[in-house]
C-alpha positions in Angstrom: -5.7 -17.8 -0.9 -5.8 -17.1 2.9 -8.0 -14.2 3.5 -6.2 -10.9 3.4 -7.5 -10.0 6.9 -6.3 -13.2 8.4 -2.9 -12.8 6.7 -2.5 -9.4 8.3 -3.5 -10.6 11.7 -1.0 -13.5 11.5 1.7 -11.1 10.4 1.0 -8.8 13.3 1.2 -11.7 15.7 4.8 -12.2 14.7 5.8 -8.7 16.0 6.9 -9.6 19.5 6.3 -7.1 22.3 4.5 -4.5 20.2 0.7 -4.1 20.5 -1.4 -3.0 17.6 -2.1 0.3 19.3 1.6 1.0 19.6 2.3 0.3 15.9 3.6 3.4 14.0 1.6 4.1 10.9 3.9 3.5 8.0 2.0 6.1 6.0 3.5 8.8 8.1 7.0 8.0 6.8 6.0 7.2 3.2 6.4 10.7 1.6 9.8 10.9 0.0 10.6 7.3 1.0 7.9 5.2 -0.6 5.4 5.1 -3.4 2.0 3.8 -2.4 -0.5 1.7 -4.3 -3.7 2.6 -2.5 -6.8 0.4 -2.9 -9.9 2.2 -1.7 -12.8 -0.3 -1.1 -15.6 -1.2 1.3 -15.1 -4.1 3.6 -18.2 -6.0 4.8 -16.1 -8.0 7.2 -17.2 -11.3 5.6 -15.3 -11.6 2.3 -12.3 -9.9 0.9 -13.3 -7.3 -1.7 -12.6 -8.5 -5.3 -10.6 -5.3 -6.2 -8.4 -5.6 -3.1 -7.9 -9.3 -3.7 -7.0 -8.8 -7.4 -4.5 -6.0 -6.6 -3.0 -8.0 -3.7 -2.6 -11.1 -6.0 -1.1 -9.0 -8.7 1.4 -7.4 -6.3 2.6 -10.8 -5.0 3.4 -11.8 -8.6 6.3 -9.4 -8.5 7.4 -8.5 -5.0 10.9 -7.8 -6.3 9.5 -5.2 -8.6 7.7 -3.6 -5.6 11.0 -3.6 -3.6 12.9 -2.1 -6.4 10.4 0.7 -6.8 9.9 1.3 -3.0 6.2 0.4 -3.2 3.9 -0.3 -0.4 0.4 -1.7 -1.0 -2.3 0.0 1.1 -5.9 -1.0 1.7 -8.1 2.0 2.7 -11.7 1.5 4.0 -14.0 3.6 6.1 -12.7 2.0 9.3 -9.0 1.2 8.8 -5.9 1.2 6.8 -3.8 -2.0 6.2 -0.5 -2.0 4.5 1.9 -4.6 3.1 5.6 -3.7 2.6 7.4 -6.2 0.5 10.8 -6.0 2.2 11.3 -9.1 4.4 12.5 -7.0 7.4 9.4 -4.9 7.4 7.0 -7.3 9.0 6.0 -4.5 11.4 4.6 -2.6 8.4 2.3 -5.5 7.6 -0.1 -5.0 10.5 -3.7 -4.0 10.9 -3.8 -0.4 12.2 -7.0 0.5 14.0 -7.2 3.5 16.3 -4.1 5.1 14.7 -4.2 8.7 13.8 -7.6 9.6 12.4 -6.0 12.6 10.8 -3.5 10.5 8.8 -6.3 8.2 7.6 -8.5 11.3 6.7 -5.6 12.9 4.9 -5.0 9.8 2.8 -8.7 9.6 2.0 -8.7 13.2 1.0 -5.5 13.0 -1.0 -6.7 10.0 -3.0 -10.4 11.1 -3.2 -11.2 7.8 -1.5 -14.9 7.0 -1.2 -14.9 3.3 -0.3 -18.3 2.7 -2.0 -16.8 3.6 -5.4 -13.7 1.3 -5.3 -10.5 2.3 -7.1 -6.8 1.9 -7.1 -4.4 5.0 -6.9 -0.7 5.2 -7.3 0.8 7.9 -5.1 4.3 9.1 -5.9 7.1 9.8 -3.4 6.1 13.5 -3.6 2.7 12.6 -2.3 0.8 13.3 -5.5 -1.6 10.9 -7.2 0.1 9.7 -10.4 -2.5 7.1 -11.6 -6.0 6.1 -10.7 -8.1 3.3 -12.0 -11.5 1.6 -11.1 -9.8 -1.7 -12.0 -6.8 -3.6 -10.7 -3.6 -2.1 -12.1 -1.3 -4.7 -13.7 2.3 -4.6 -12.5 3.5 -4.0 -16.0 1.4 -0.8 -16.3 2.2 0.3 -12.7 5.9 -0.2 -13.2 5.8 1.6 -16.6 4.3 4.7 -15.1 6.7 4.7 -12.2 9.8 4.0 -14.3 8.9 7.1 -16.5 8.9 9.4 -13.4 11.9 11.7 -13.1 12.6 10.7 -9.5 12.6 7.0 -10.6 14.9 7.8 -13.5 17.4 9.3 -11.0 17.1 6.3 -8.8 17.8 3.9 -11.7 20.8 6.0 -12.7 22.2 6.0 -9.2 21.7 2.2 -9.0 23.6 1.7 -12.2 26.6 3.7 -11.0 26.8 1.8 -7.6 
């Protein structure tokens, strides 16, 4: 697997005419639009953390499931936030965000209780509340089961069936 960090840098290079400092933090628009799978880990800058790598690999096993459930995968460390959005037209969302709003990063750390040294994965619902937290990678089956039992997701599924 290509390193997660190098994958993000290569994705950001594809966004023509937009510098990293100009990128809009997709977390600002997430509430009421997306659910977040937030992986809180340390990053030594040398190797990809095992928890992030495991969750990333798991997510890529079923990107259509992520698309269907409006999920964004987020990696939160002391120094930065990275996000992967599974929709093909959302390459912009898959960029490394450094020097974005410190307030946004701090709010996300506070909301999830993120202490990178501890390492965990959280599911944040569209309402902004933490719905699930684990010290281990969360399997897609478990993640989707929790999401699919949420009232908002039930409404989404009913709307999709009637369309």
